C-alpha positions, 0 to 999 in steps of 0.5 A: 746412836747406840754404843756397845761397852767394852767387854771384859775380853776387850779390856784384857786385850787392851791392857796386855797391848798397853804392857807390850807398848803396841800402838792404840790404833793397831789395837783398835783395828784388832778388836774393831773399835774406834781408836779414841776408845782405846786411847781413852783406856791407854791414857787412864792406864798411863796414870798408873791405874790398873784395868780393874780400876778403869772398869770400877771408874767406868761403872761408877760414872755410868751409874750417874748417867741418865735422867734423875728422879723428880724431887719435889720440894718440902712445900710441894710435898706438904701441899700434896699431902694436905690435898690427899687428906681432903680426898684429892687425886693426882689428876685433881691436884695437877689439874686444879693448878692451884700452885705449880708442881714440879712434875706431871700427872703421870710422874705423880701417880708413879710417886704414889706407886712407890709409896712416897705418900703412904696412900693405896694407889688402887683406890685412885681412878687409874689404880696406878695402871698406865697404857702406852701411847696409841692404846686402844681399849678392846676389853668387853667388846664383841664387834657389831651385834645385831643390826646397826643403828644406821638402819634405825632411821629407816625402820622408825622414821619418827624415832626422834619424836615418838615414845617407846625407844629405849637406850640400854647400858649396864653398870658394874660395882667397883669392888664387887661383881653385882650389876644393874641395867639402865634403860632410858626412854629417849623421848620422856627421859625416864630411866628404869634401873633393873638389878641384873645381879651380874654382867653376863648375857644370860643375866641380861636376857633373863631380867630384861625379858621378865621386865618386858612381859609386864607391858603390851607387846608393842609398847616399846618399839626398839632398844639400842645397845652398845657392843658390850659382850653382856648384850651378845645373847 
């Protein structure tokens, strides 16, 4: 249930009506408010206070409403600072559960954001970013590109046991734009790493084509990619 606060105009009408000794329920009908709301203001004015005093009193009370910020004890703060010095993240501190902490992981991240621990939140895994419930990652996806993996069994009935099928992925540097492409041969588990310099479709196509030219044409039978945009070329 929502509640709309009394406006300045409504408070002025109530104060004027109080001076005129109008019944509170009549005033409530005039301003389309609950009678108890007007009675509450009347009772306050009967103490000799003014309508301005009532508004100040109301504002102070509202400032005390709502959930209070979580306050950690000195022992908890000392423990967290010790673990930060050891390289622990909020996830690790909460997840290891070495001792009870009076907040959850997200609250602890917010404390890091506010600078309570003198730590750069951007260096943490979440980087201080949060997503609402039901969030679906849509960045870097290009829908289905090429043929579906469900057609692979039809084209290569011995896919699970024969040599020559690669699975590809790209890895980009955390603090720079450089990128490498990994190719894993499914049967032998051999992994090849190509320096593609940047995570773009043109760079991927160029370096992959150069590398494949070093082998006989049918040496590799298939390459399986995910639907990242870098594989859209």
